[in-house]
C-alpha positions in Angstrom: 0.5 -36.2 -9.3 -3.0 -35.3 -10.6 -4.4 -38.0 -8.4 -2.5 -36.7 -5.4 -0.5 -39.9 -4.9 3.0 -38.9 -3.8 3.8 -42.6 -3.0 3.1 -43.5 -6.6 5.3 -40.7 -7.9 8.1 -41.7 -5.6 7.8 -45.3 -6.6 8.1 -44.4 -10.3 11.0 -42.1 -9.7 12.9 -44.8 -7.8 12.2 -47.4 -10.5 13.5 -45.1 -13.2 16.6 -44.2 -11.2 17.4 -47.9 -10.4 17.1 -48.9 -14.1 20.2 -49.9 -16.0 19.1 -47.7 -18.8 20.5 -44.1 -18.6 17.5 -42.8 -20.5 15.3 -43.9 -17.7 17.5 -42.0 -15.2 17.3 -38.9 -17.4 13.5 -39.2 -17.5 13.4 -39.4 -13.7 15.4 -36.1 -13.5 13.1 -34.5 -16.0 10.1 -35.5 -14.0 11.7 -34.2 -10.9 12.4 -30.8 -12.5 8.8 -30.7 -13.8 7.4 -31.5 -10.4 9.5 -28.7 -8.8 8.2 -26.2 -11.4 4.5 -27.2 -11.2 3.7 -28.8 -7.9 2.9 -27.3 -4.5 5.4 -27.7 -1.6 3.3 -30.1 0.4 3.1 -32.6 -2.4 6.9 -32.3 -3.1 7.6 -32.9 0.6 5.4 -36.0 0.6 7.2 -37.4 -2.5 10.5 -36.7 -0.8 9.4 -38.5 2.4 8.4 -41.6 0.3 11.8 -41.9 -1.4 14.3 -44.2 0.2 17.7 -42.9 1.4 20.4 -42.8 -1.3 23.0 -45.4 -1.0 26.2 -43.6 -1.4 29.3 -45.2 -2.8 32.3 -44.9 -0.5 34.7 -42.3 -1.6 38.2 -43.5 -2.7 40.9 -41.3 -1.4 42.6 -39.2 -4.1 46.1 -40.4 -4.9 48.4 -37.4 -4.9 51.8 -37.9 -6.3 54.5 -35.6 -5.3 57.2 -34.5 -7.7 60.5 -34.9 -5.8 62.4 -32.7 -8.2 60.3 -29.7 -7.3 60.5 -28.4 -3.7 57.7 -26.5 -2.1 59.7 -23.4 -1.8 60.5 -23.2 -5.5 59.1 -20.1 -7.0 58.1 -19.7 -10.6 60.3 -17.3 -12.6 58.3 -15.0 -14.7 
């Protein structure tokens, strides 16, 4: 970042995030937090623009089980 190379910073962040090592991912997050605290907005936007789009995992629908012994209109006695 001192050399004003947002593409290099983005590359390092992506490499750390794609690593199998969880410590590398934690380091990427720490670097990102440090960047936000210390860098100017234009540099941050340049880093963001260099990052590839996240590949989201498809969501699995939540399985909700219904208890047939309790009806919806049952009220709790208190």
